[in-house]
Structures are given as structure tokens and as C-alpha cells.
Backbone as ProteinMPNN parsed JSONL, in Angstrom:
{"seq_chain_A": "MSEEINKPVEGESRWYVVHTYSGYENKVKANIEKIVENRGMQDYVHEVSVPVQEVVEMKNGQKKTVQRKTFPGYVLIKMIMNEDTWYIVRNTRGVTSFVGPESKPVPLTPEEVRMMGIETVSENFDMEVDDTVKVAYGPFVDSIGKIKEINEQRKTVTVVLSIFGRETPVEFDFNQVIKM", "coords_chain_A": {"N_chain_A": [[-21.255, 5.432, 20.782], [-22.573, 5.293, 24.009], [-21.116, 5.831, 27.328], [-22.172, 4.355, 29.184], [-23.149, 1.979, 27.938], [-20.956, 0.563, 27.436], [-20.162, -0.562, 29.933], [-20.386, -3.635, 31.764], [-23.596, -4.904, 32.234], [-26.078, -5.487, 34.932], [-27.0, -8.035, 34.309], [-27.594, -11.483, 33.915], [-25.446, -13.91, 32.777], [-26.346, -15.984, 30.192], [-27.497, -18.863, 28.362], [-27.952, -18.997, 24.862], [-29.663, -19.89, 21.879], [-28.735, -19.999, 18.59], [-29.927, -20.093, 15.247], [-28.402, -21.23, 12.212], [-27.29, -21.141, 8.875], [-27.027, -24.355, 7.207], [-23.966, -26.171, 7.767], [-22.647, -23.759, 8.136], [-21.81, -23.476, 10.819], [-19.384, -23.52, 12.215], [-18.041, -21.467, 10.935], [-19.612, -19.326, 11.624], [-19.278, -19.22, 14.368], [-16.549, -18.626, 14.675], [-16.731, -16.029, 13.405], [-18.351, -14.602, 15.205], [-16.841, -14.683, 17.581], [-14.456, -13.295, 16.589], [-15.852, -10.726, 16.051], [-16.635, -10.043, 18.772], [-14.111, -9.982, 20.067], [-12.768, -7.833, 18.615], [-14.526, -5.705, 19.054], [-14.302, -5.486, 21.849], [-15.958, -6.854, 23.504], [-15.961, -8.953, 25.459], [-16.826, -9.027, 28.066], [-19.508, -9.273, 27.871], [-20.198, -11.297, 25.89], [-19.492, -14.592, 26.492], [-19.111, -17.164, 25.836], [-18.909, -19.116, 22.81], [-20.343, -21.804, 21.212], [-20.047, -24.796, 19.295], [-21.326, -27.668, 19.846], [-19.967, -30.989, 19.55], [-19.771, -34.45, 19.009], [-18.151, -37.593, 19.391], [-18.11, -40.184, 16.878], [-18.089, -43.353, 15.859], [-17.317, -44.521, 12.68], [-17.598, -46.787, 9.837], [-15.397, -47.06, 7.198], [-14.287, -47.843, 4.083], [-13.81, -50.512, 5.139], [-12.507, -49.871, 7.423], [-12.409, -48.844, 10.786], [-13.275, -45.717, 11.837], [-12.871, -42.861, 13.897], [-14.929, -39.969, 13.979], [-15.705, -36.528, 14.348], [-18.957, -35.384, 14.878], [-21.457, -32.872, 14.607], [-23.455, -32.057, 17.292], [-25.695, -30.606, 17.21], [-26.745, -29.999, 14.506], [-26.756, -27.043, 12.443], [-27.171, -25.174, 14.441], [-25.867, -22.947, 16.798], [-24.524, -22.377, 20.054], [-24.724, -19.835, 22.349], [-23.193, -18.27, 25.128], [-24.11, -15.567, 26.93], [-24.553, -12.178, 28.062], [-27.556, -10.741, 27.537], [-28.291, -8.032, 25.633], [-28.977, -4.959, 23.927], [-26.701, -4.382, 22.265], [-25.162, -6.988, 22.283], [-27.377, -8.542, 21.061], [-27.722, -7.285, 18.648], [-25.037, -7.726, 17.461], [-24.772, -10.594, 17.255], [-27.136, -11.279, 15.782], [-26.661, -9.92, 13.302], [-24.524, -11.326, 12.153], [-22.843, -12.891, 9.718], [-24.408, -15.697, 8.173], [-25.995, -16.392, 10.317], [-29.345, -17.03, 10.891], [-31.501, -16.694, 12.613], [-32.363, -16.169, 16.111], [-33.333, -18.738, 18.421], [-36.453, -18.935, 19.252], [-39.8, -17.758, 20.183], [-41.155, -15.946, 17.309], [-38.598, -15.29, 16.55], [-37.434, -14.164, 18.832], [-34.954, -13.914, 21.274], [-34.862, -16.61, 23.532], [-33.683, -17.604, 26.649], [-31.838, -20.687, 27.41], [-33.063, -22.887, 29.764], [-31.687, -23.641, 33.128], [-31.85, -26.522, 33.503], [-32.252, -27.385, 30.942], [-29.601, -26.763, 29.882], [-28.008, -28.417, 31.598], [-29.071, -30.991, 30.716], [-28.43, -30.978, 27.949], [-25.704, -31.117, 28.127], [-23.987, -28.963, 27.88], [-22.694, -27.532, 29.767], [-21.431, -28.501, 32.951], [-22.882, -27.877, 36.035], [-21.364, -26.499, 38.671], [-22.004, -26.563, 41.974], [-20.692, -25.956, 44.424], [-17.769, -24.475, 44.838], [-14.923, -25.085, 46.102], [-12.283, -24.036, 46.198], [-9.307, -21.872, 46.466], [-7.498, -18.878, 46.119], [-4.146, -19.283, 45.251], [-4.24, -22.161, 45.6], [-3.108, -25.354, 44.57], [-3.685, -26.841, 41.482], [-4.993, -29.126, 39.025], [-5.521, -29.448, 35.456], [-8.513, -30.789, 34.204], [-9.629, -31.343, 31.566], [-9.627, -30.541, 28.148], [-7.285, -28.259, 26.05], [-4.983, -27.974, 27.81], [-4.992, -30.236, 29.282], [-4.081, -32.225, 32.272], [-2.187, -30.411, 33.088], [-0.367, -28.632, 35.544], [-0.95, -26.229, 37.88], [-1.144, -23.009, 39.84], [-3.814, -21.347, 41.255], [-4.602, -18.093, 40.541], [-6.574, -16.156, 40.453], [-10.175, -15.947, 41.11], [-13.237, -15.876, 39.594], [-16.305, -15.562, 40.516], [-18.761, -14.651, 39.307], [-18.522, -15.286, 36.574], [-17.943, -17.822, 36.707], [-15.194, -18.796, 36.557], [-11.776, -19.562, 36.894], [-8.515, -18.178, 36.971], [-5.596, -19.773, 36.236], [-2.196, -20.14, 36.883], [0.132, -21.341, 34.594], [3.018, -23.177, 33.621], [4.273, -22.48, 30.628], [6.097, -23.334, 27.88], [8.231, -22.733, 29.566], [7.463, -20.391, 30.703], [5.796, -18.369, 33.028], [2.385, -18.447, 32.729], [-0.809, -16.944, 32.626], [-3.867, -18.681, 32.368], [-7.3, -18.919, 31.8], [-9.878, -20.846, 33.048], [-12.923, -22.805, 33.092], [-14.905, -23.428, 36.226], [-15.374, -26.236, 36.368], [-13.238, -27.254, 35.095], [-11.035, -27.649, 36.395], [-9.232, -29.488, 39.016], [-8.6, -29.862, 42.453], [-5.457, -30.207, 43.87]], "CA_chain_A": [[-21.837, 4.62, 21.971], [-22.254, 6.09, 25.344], [-20.326, 5.321, 28.414], [-23.092, 3.236, 29.895], [-23.391, 0.819, 27.061], [-19.702, -0.319, 27.476], [-20.102, -1.325, 31.054], [-21.292, -4.826, 31.943], [-24.797, -4.789, 32.935], [-26.362, -6.307, 35.92], [-27.699, -9.188, 33.801], [-26.973, -12.643, 34.112], [-25.069, -14.611, 31.541], [-27.285, -17.201, 29.956], [-27.137, -19.644, 27.075], [-29.102, -18.729, 23.919], [-29.457, -20.866, 20.622], [-28.827, -19.256, 17.224], [-30.083, -20.934, 14.016], [-27.547, -20.745, 11.08], [-27.135, -21.928, 7.603], [-26.415, -25.528, 7.436], [-22.641, -26.006, 7.301], [-21.924, -22.557, 8.626], [-21.82, -23.35, 12.281], [-18.066, -23.137, 12.69], [-17.797, -19.954, 10.491], [-20.602, -18.432, 12.604], [-18.548, -19.169, 15.787], [-15.361, -17.828, 14.394], [-17.054, -14.655, 13.259], [-18.934, -14.004, 16.271], [-15.578, -14.558, 18.385], [-13.728, -12.151, 16.181], [-16.345, -9.548, 16.252], [-16.572, -9.807, 20.225], [-12.723, -9.519, 20.489], [-12.62, -6.575, 18.049], [-15.404, -4.618, 19.725], [-14.047, -5.429, 23.364], [-17.333, -7.359, 24.18], [-15.721, -10.196, 26.177], [-17.589, -8.957, 29.347], [-20.848, -9.722, 27.629], [-20.291, -12.556, 25.154], [-18.523, -15.337, 27.313], [-18.712, -18.42, 25.107], [-19.628, -19.467, 21.651], [-20.117, -23.232, 21.199], [-20.597, -25.8, 18.36], [-21.025, -28.995, 20.469], [-19.715, -32.127, 18.721], [-19.629, -35.825, 19.622], [-17.271, -38.549, 18.685], [-18.841, -41.188, 16.415], [-17.212, -44.433, 14.987], [-17.806, -45.026, 11.43], [-16.835, -47.725, 8.913], [-15.096, -46.373, 5.779], [-13.422, -48.794, 3.325], [-13.487, -51.562, 5.904], [-11.766, -49.426, 8.409], [-13.065, -48.069, 11.813], [-12.75, -44.279, 11.911], [-13.532, -41.935, 14.709], [-15.012, -38.626, 13.442], [-16.622, -35.611, 15.197], [-20.163, -34.875, 14.279], [-22.031, -31.724, 15.219], [-24.452, -32.565, 18.065], [-26.894, -29.922, 16.871], [-26.329, -29.347, 13.106], [-27.674, -25.881, 12.089], [-27.336, -24.333, 15.478], [-24.589, -22.482, 17.61], [-24.924, -22.01, 21.292], [-23.884, -18.67, 22.971], [-23.417, -17.881, 26.52], [-23.807, -14.083, 26.815], [-25.714, -11.179, 28.597], [-28.408, -10.162, 26.383], [-28.613, -6.629, 25.64], [-29.122, -4.408, 22.436], [-25.43, -4.637, 21.451], [-25.091, -8.448, 21.982], [-28.336, -9.053, 20.1], [-27.313, -6.81, 17.237], [-23.904, -8.39, 16.964], [-25.078, -11.901, 16.903], [-28.251, -11.158, 14.736], [-26.158, -9.497, 12.134], [-23.366, -12.009, 11.837], [-23.169, -13.61, 8.334], [-24.506, -17.045, 8.346], [-26.992, -16.501, 11.334], [-30.595, -16.792, 10.354], [-32.357, -16.167, 13.686], [-32.284, -16.664, 17.428], [-34.285, -19.739, 18.545], [-37.484, -18.436, 20.234], [-41.045, -17.244, 19.45], [-40.962, -14.774, 16.474], [-37.106, -15.092, 16.522], [-37.195, -13.33, 19.917], [-34.193, -14.769, 22.004], [-35.239, -17.116, 24.762], [-32.591, -18.302, 27.148], [-32.107, -22.068, 27.796], [-33.117, -23.096, 31.277], [-30.483, -24.478, 33.688], [-32.152, -27.961, 33.373], [-31.858, -27.715, 29.553], [-28.275, -26.696, 29.91], [-27.546, -29.791, 31.92], [-29.496, -31.984, 29.839], [-27.688, -30.888, 26.668], [-24.289, -31.344, 28.274], [-23.341, -27.862, 27.509], [-21.757, -27.328, 30.925], [-21.924, -28.872, 34.172], [-23.072, -26.779, 37.025], [-20.743, -26.849, 40.013], [-22.64, -25.752, 43.043], [-19.771, -25.611, 45.388], [-16.378, -24.393, 44.395], [-14.198, -25.032, 47.367], [-10.822, -23.685, 46.124], [-8.899, -20.583, 46.962], [-6.309, -18.322, 45.474], [-2.783, -19.989, 45.562], [-4.359, -23.596, 45.598], [-2.488, -26.077, 43.352], [-4.876, -27.56, 40.703], [-4.717, -30.028, 37.788], [-6.602, -29.31, 34.513], [-9.102, -31.999, 33.862], [-9.793, -31.612, 30.278], [-9.285, -29.361, 27.164], [-5.927, -28.345, 25.366], [-4.067, -28.015, 28.791], [-5.299, -31.443, 30.276], [-3.038, -32.688, 32.99], [-1.231, -29.395, 33.393], [-0.618, -28.295, 36.978], [-0.679, -24.718, 38.286], [-1.614, -22.363, 40.948], [-4.918, -20.419, 41.069], [-4.198, -16.728, 40.66], [-7.862, -15.383, 40.586], [-11.256, -16.615, 41.035], [-14.305, -15.091, 39.145], [-17.52, -16.155, 40.945], [-19.862, -14.41, 38.489], [-18.287, -15.986, 35.326], [-17.58, -19.172, 37.192], [-13.976, -19.115, 36.027], [-10.536, -19.476, 37.655], [-7.263, -17.954, 36.298], [-4.471, -20.421, 36.756], [-0.867, -19.747, 36.178], [0.736, -22.524, 34.073], [4.286, -23.009, 32.974], [4.171, -22.984, 29.195], [7.438, -23.068, 27.297], [9.167, -22.151, 30.427], [7.135, -19.162, 30.983], [4.461, -18.458, 33.771], [1.282, -17.936, 31.756], [-2.099, -17.05, 33.243], [-4.892, -19.175, 31.516], [-8.698, -19.015, 32.296], [-10.682, -22.091, 32.984], [-14.277, -22.873, 33.87], [-14.684, -24.195, 37.444], [-15.311, -27.721, 36.346], [-12.013, -27.751, 34.207], [-9.878, -27.864, 37.343], [-9.201, -30.431, 40.117], [-7.701, -29.466, 43.467], [-4.404, -31.32, 44.038]], "C_chain_A": [[-21.604, 5.368, 23.209], [-21.475, 5.288, 26.378], [-20.984, 4.134, 28.976], [-23.192, 1.983, 29.243], [-21.967, -0.048, 27.144], [-19.445, -0.936, 28.806], [-20.869, -2.405, 31.198], [-22.588, -4.529, 32.68], [-25.08, -5.806, 33.92], [-27.25, -7.519, 35.443], [-27.027, -10.405, 34.022], [-26.593, -13.34, 32.725], [-25.717, -15.841, 31.296], [-26.973, -17.748, 28.523], [-28.307, -19.293, 26.16], [-28.652, -19.661, 22.601], [-29.64, -19.974, 19.501], [-28.992, -20.274, 16.121], [-29.109, -20.377, 12.902], [-27.785, -21.586, 9.867], [-26.463, -23.229, 7.931], [-24.841, -25.569, 6.831], [-21.862, -24.82, 7.587], [-21.583, -22.427, 10.009], [-20.472, -22.925, 12.665], [-17.642, -21.747, 12.199], [-18.529, -18.897, 11.313], [-19.905, -18.198, 13.876], [-17.444, -18.406, 15.722], [-15.732, -16.321, 14.247], [-17.491, -13.933, 14.407], [-17.782, -13.733, 17.34], [-14.885, -13.395, 17.915], [-14.464, -10.753, 16.312], [-16.346, -9.041, 17.825], [-15.157, -9.212, 20.536], [-12.547, -8.004, 19.91], [-13.308, -5.389, 18.657], [-15.093, -4.582, 21.372], [-15.338, -5.962, 24.139], [-17.19, -8.606, 25.104], [-16.562, -10.191, 27.517], [-18.963, -9.389, 29.182], [-21.103, -10.997, 26.841], [-19.118, -13.449, 25.891], [-18.116, -16.602, 26.593], [-19.459, -18.726, 23.903], [-19.318, -20.919, 21.34], [-20.825, -23.869, 20.094], [-20.346, -27.146, 19.009], [-20.864, -30.097, 19.443], [-19.606, -33.334, 19.687], [-18.834, -36.586, 18.652], [-18.181, -39.674, 18.187], [-17.886, -42.119, 15.661], [-17.92, -44.742, 13.689], [-16.974, -46.055, 10.749], [-16.657, -47.121, 7.615], [-14.075, -47.333, 5.17], [-13.033, -49.855, 4.253], [-12.78, -51.279, 7.188], [-12.673, -48.658, 9.526], [-12.389, -46.753, 11.941], [-13.504, -43.457, 12.85], [-13.628, -40.513, 14.168], [-15.857, -37.88, 14.443], [-17.874, -35.28, 14.357], [-20.793, -33.799, 15.119], [-23.321, -32.348, 15.96], [-25.756, -31.986, 17.563], [-26.669, -29.092, 15.627], [-27.368, -28.102, 12.786], [-27.763, -24.859, 13.143], [-25.87, -24.154, 16.235], [-25.281, -21.986, 18.884], [-23.957, -20.856, 21.803], [-24.092, -18.363, 24.38], [-23.092, -16.415, 26.445], [-24.882, -13.359, 27.815], [-26.308, -10.482, 27.632], [-28.663, -8.692, 26.67], [-28.754, -6.091, 24.164], [-27.937, -4.669, 21.578], [-25.239, -6.048, 21.159], [-26.091, -8.913, 20.962], [-27.911, -8.55, 18.726], [-26.144, -7.57, 16.602], [-24.229, -9.823, 16.352], [-26.047, -12.03, 15.529], [-27.645, -10.769, 13.36], [-24.842, -10.21, 11.739], [-23.743, -12.925, 10.616], [-23.265, -15.027, 8.676], [-25.742, -17.273, 9.445], [-28.36, -16.157, 10.621], [-31.601, -16.208, 11.399], [-31.92, -16.689, 15.106], [-33.416, -17.783, 17.516], [-35.294, -19.099, 19.695], [-38.782, -18.026, 19.433], [-40.87, -16.031, 18.668], [-39.543, -14.369, 16.468], [-36.573, -14.246, 17.669], [-36.288, -14.374, 20.852], [-34.777, -15.341, 23.324], [-34.09, -17.929, 25.398], [-32.927, -19.809, 27.432], [-32.171, -22.013, 29.384], [-31.912, -23.88, 31.843], [-30.631, -26.042, 33.506], [-31.815, -28.226, 31.85], [-30.2, -27.689, 29.188], [-27.682, -28.055, 30.38], [-27.837, -30.935, 31.225], [-28.797, -32.228, 28.563], [-26.257, -31.207, 26.754], [-23.496, -30.265, 28.014], [-22.292, -27.469, 28.528], [-22.407, -28.008, 32.177], [-21.919, -27.871, 35.26], [-22.488, -27.202, 38.373], [-21.197, -25.931, 41.056], [-21.618, -25.165, 43.997], [-18.416, -25.623, 44.774], [-15.548, -24.009, 45.612], [-12.561, -24.806, 47.092], [-10.627, -22.324, 46.278], [-7.693, -20.26, 46.11], [-4.965, -18.992, 45.98], [-2.928, -21.464, 45.751], [-3.762, -24.133, 44.358], [-3.621, -26.907, 42.657], [-4.163, -28.125, 39.529], [-5.86, -29.788, 36.764], [-7.09, -30.649, 34.076], [-9.402, -32.369, 32.492], [-9.575, -30.287, 29.361], [-7.727, -29.356, 26.714], [-4.796, -28.343, 26.545], [-4.234, -29.166, 29.868], [-3.964, -31.951, 31.028], [-2.036, -31.769, 33.417], [-1.57, -29.079, 34.833], [-0.174, -26.955, 37.103], [-1.21, -24.196, 39.473], [-2.759, -21.271, 40.564], [-4.429, -18.962, 41.385], [-5.468, -15.904, 41.001], [-9.075, -16.159, 40.321], [-12.513, -15.615, 40.645], [-15.616, -15.703, 39.483], [-18.599, -16.009, 39.809], [-19.728, -15.102, 37.185], [-18.051, -17.445, 35.56], [-16.334, -19.639, 36.549], [-12.8, -18.965, 36.94], [-9.484, -19.092, 36.561], [-6.102, -18.697, 37.035], [-3.161, -20.176, 36.051], [-0.162, -21.085, 35.96], [2.1, -22.269, 33.54], [4.231, -23.524, 31.562], [5.323, -22.418, 28.558], [8.308, -22.343, 28.175], [8.813, -20.817, 31.067], [5.842, -19.19, 31.987], [3.44, -17.752, 32.968], [-0.081, -18.082, 32.481], [-3.093, -17.65, 32.204], [-6.239, -19.315, 32.326], [-9.325, -20.221, 32.021], [-12.054, -22.115, 33.631], [-13.944, -23.632, 35.168], [-14.624, -25.647, 37.315], [-14.207, -28.164, 35.529], [-10.889, -28.029, 35.221], [-10.244, -28.759, 38.492], [-8.283, -29.952, 41.18], [-6.785, -30.6, 43.655], [-4.365, -31.653, 45.578]], "O_chain_A": [[-20.565, 5.994, 23.42], [-21.249, 4.094, 26.181], [-20.401, 3.072, 29.198], [-23.316, 0.952, 29.904], [-21.966, -1.257, 26.914], [-18.57, -1.798, 28.881], [-22.038, -2.32, 30.821], [-22.545, -3.896, 33.735], [-24.49, -6.887, 33.885], [-28.154, -7.935, 36.168], [-25.836, -10.355, 34.331], [-27.33, -13.319, 31.739], [-25.663, -16.737, 32.138], [-26.301, -17.14, 27.69], [-29.467, -19.283, 26.572], [-27.504, -20.051, 22.389], [-30.623, -19.236, 19.444], [-28.24, -21.247, 16.077], [-29.037, -19.163, 12.71], [-28.432, -22.632, 9.911], [-25.533, -23.307, 8.733], [-24.522, -25.129, 5.727], [-20.652, -24.756, 7.372], [-21.097, -21.374, 10.422], [-20.377, -21.973, 13.44], [-16.998, -20.975, 12.909], [-18.068, -17.792, 11.599], [-19.93, -17.094, 14.419], [-17.25, -17.541, 16.576], [-15.123, -15.462, 14.885], [-17.101, -12.787, 14.632], [-17.767, -12.654, 17.933], [-14.676, -12.482, 18.713], [-13.831, -9.747, 16.631], [-16.108, -7.87, 18.122], [-15.016, -8.152, 21.146], [-12.223, -7.083, 20.659], [-12.786, -4.279, 18.761], [-15.61, -3.717, 22.079], [-15.671, -5.53, 25.243], [-18.188, -9.223, 25.474], [-16.945, -11.253, 28.007], [-19.602, -9.828, 30.137], [-22.088, -11.697, 27.076], [-17.95, -13.062, 25.877], [-16.981, -17.069, 26.694], [-20.682, -18.596, 23.957], [-18.144, -21.267, 21.211], [-22.01, -23.618, 19.873], [-19.293, -27.743, 18.786], [-21.639, -30.106, 18.487], [-19.397, -33.239, 20.896], [-18.784, -36.376, 17.44], [-18.999, -40.134, 18.984], [-17.001, -41.679, 14.929], [-19.063, -45.198, 13.696], [-15.784, -46.198, 11.033], [-17.614, -46.702, 6.964], [-13.044, -47.576, 5.797], [-11.844, -50.168, 4.2], [-12.466, -52.18, 7.966], [-13.586, -47.92, 9.156], [-11.177, -46.635, 12.118], [-14.714, -43.317, 12.673], [-12.604, -39.879, 13.913], [-16.596, -38.451, 15.246], [-17.743, -34.922, 13.187], [-20.635, -33.854, 16.339], [-24.126, -33.044, 15.341], [-26.775, -32.671, 17.475], [-26.462, -27.879, 15.6], [-28.591, -28.214, 12.875], [-28.32, -23.785, 12.915], [-24.97, -24.994, 16.259], [-26.333, -21.346, 18.886], [-22.729, -20.886, 21.718], [-25.249, -18.203, 24.769], [-22.019, -16.014, 25.993], [-25.881, -13.927, 28.256], [-25.701, -9.681, 26.921], [-29.139, -8.241, 27.711], [-28.622, -6.901, 23.247], [-28.026, -5.08, 20.421], [-25.147, -6.419, 19.989], [-25.705, -9.636, 20.043], [-27.766, -9.321, 17.777], [-26.19, -7.995, 15.448], [-23.991, -10.137, 15.185], [-25.791, -12.682, 14.516], [-28.113, -11.276, 12.341], [-24.091, -9.61, 10.97], [-24.783, -13.582, 10.559], [-22.399, -15.578, 9.356], [-26.398, -18.313, 9.385], [-28.486, -15.174, 9.89], [-32.423, -15.349, 11.079], [-31.127, -17.628, 15.17], [-34.359, -17.734, 16.726], [-34.925, -18.828, 20.838], [-38.797, -17.975, 18.203], [-40.448, -15.04, 19.264], [-39.266, -13.172, 16.387], [-35.482, -13.681, 17.59], [-36.738, -15.477, 21.163], [-35.161, -14.541, 24.178], [-33.571, -18.846, 24.761], [-34.082, -20.17, 27.657], [-31.494, -21.275, 30.1], [-31.242, -24.645, 31.15], [-29.634, -26.752, 33.376], [-31.15, -29.217, 31.546], [-29.663, -28.448, 28.381], [-26.959, -28.726, 29.643], [-27.004, -31.832, 31.092], [-28.573, -33.35, 28.107], [-25.598, -31.517, 25.762], [-22.289, -30.475, 27.895], [-21.16, -27.122, 28.191], [-23.617, -28.067, 32.393], [-20.985, -27.076, 35.367], [-22.992, -28.073, 39.082], [-20.881, -24.741, 41.087], [-21.691, -23.983, 44.335], [-17.955, -26.638, 44.253], [-15.478, -22.865, 46.061], [-11.716, -25.395, 47.766], [-11.589, -21.557, 46.247], [-7.011, -21.096, 45.516], [-4.833, -19.189, 47.188], [-1.917, -22.103, 46.042], [-3.843, -23.556, 43.274], [-4.396, -27.588, 43.329], [-3.064, -27.767, 39.106], [-7.032, -29.901, 37.126], [-6.334, -31.524, 33.654], [-9.451, -33.558, 32.178], [-9.381, -29.17, 29.84], [-7.0, -30.314, 26.974], [-3.675, -28.723, 26.205], [-3.78, -29.126, 31.012], [-2.903, -32.061, 30.415], [-1.07, -32.18, 34.059], [-2.698, -29.188, 35.314], [0.834, -26.537, 36.534], [-1.788, -25.004, 40.199], [-2.587, -20.446, 39.666], [-3.887, -18.725, 42.465], [-5.367, -14.994, 41.824], [-9.081, -16.978, 39.402], [-12.743, -14.638, 41.358], [-16.063, -16.446, 38.609], [-19.239, -16.976, 39.396], [-20.759, -15.518, 36.655], [-17.973, -18.216, 34.604], [-16.312, -20.75, 36.019], [-12.936, -18.123, 37.828], [-9.531, -19.574, 35.43], [-5.694, -18.381, 38.152], [-3.061, -20.034, 34.832], [0.112, -21.845, 36.888], [2.333, -21.177, 33.021], [4.158, -24.722, 31.286], [5.578, -21.215, 28.625], [9.055, -21.461, 27.753], [9.585, -20.193, 31.795], [4.927, -19.981, 31.755], [3.608, -16.597, 32.575], [-0.46, -19.178, 32.893], [-3.131, -17.066, 31.121], [-6.218, -19.807, 33.454], [-9.351, -20.666, 30.874], [-12.267, -21.463, 34.653], [-12.943, -24.341, 35.269], [-13.895, -26.294, 38.067], [-14.141, -29.355, 35.226], [-9.873, -28.618, 34.851], [-11.4, -28.808, 38.913], [-7.153, -29.623, 40.819], [-7.169, -31.769, 43.623], [-3.601, -32.519, 46.004]]}, "name": "protein", "num_of_chains": 1, "seq": "MSEEINKPVEGESRWYVVHTYSGYENKVKANIEKIVENRGMQDYVHEVSVPVQEVVEMKNGQKKTVQRKTFPGYVLIKMIMNEDTWYIVRNTRGVTSFVGPESKPVPLTPEEVRMMGIETVSENFDMEVDDTVKVAYGPFVDSIGKIKEINEQRKTVTVVLSIFGRETPVEFDFNQVIKM"}
């Protein structure tokens, strides 16, 4: 690979939809994330998602809350499209094709992204480095920390949290933190 291929391109990170074999969505997600990590492609592939929703079912007379895939047979990927990212995704075991005419990747529009609830678009991010924030949702919900870094392009903030008594930087989407 040439030096140029390894540098992030001036492309915009967009959401794409990939069709998978039924039941392979989580395996495809894990495989893509592993390949991206192994190849150091985190600057190009930003998020791999298998959206789920909670559904209440009756089983043996008992109410049970289960998670169901919102889009069975599909995986959503936020990435900068180039030859390398296309190749990685397209050749991942379990992927059948990108969604688009003749399997050519077509990014979701911002309106489609909002309607599908994939991410909420925050127009104004009025926080600064050293502001104290609270995590709104996710594995670190209700944790409080200070903003260390803001990445406008990726719409992420790095927040220093105290985890097991150690100062640990954790990256969050803009909409995952609330200013205190």
C-alpha cells in the first residue's frame, strides 16, 4: 500500500447499509470491527451497528423483554468510502452486498439517518475542553468526567472518567454527553 492510501481522505463519513446472511448480523459486525482494528483503519470506518429494539413477549405466561434486530439481515456502517473500505466490507464473511443499485454503495441521506434513529444530529455543540459532563446513555451512563478533547469532524468528545480509580480517556458521540 502506498503512503497516500493510509492517510484519511477528505471524504465525509457517511452511513451505508450492508446486506448480510440472515442471522449473521452480529458476526459481520464483529468481523468488520476486528479487521478495521487489525489494519488500523479506525480513521476510515467509524461505527458498525446492528440496531435493536426492546420488545415485550409472553412466554410460558410470563412477560419477558427481549431485544430484536430492527433491520434483520442488515448491518449499518458509518465510514469514509474508498477502495480500501469498500474492499474490507465487501469481502467480510457473511456480507452479500452493499445496498444500492447493482450493489453499488449509496449512502443514507441525513433525513434517512434521523428517521431510522441511527444517530441524532446535534447542530450546536456548545461545550469546551475542561467542561464537566455527564454520560447520558451507554455503558458509562451517569458517569461524570471532564472533556479532554473535541473532534468536530467525527462529532466525538474524549472525556476523562475515573474507572477503577484510574483516570481513563473514553470517546463519546456529541449526543452522549450532557454539560453539568
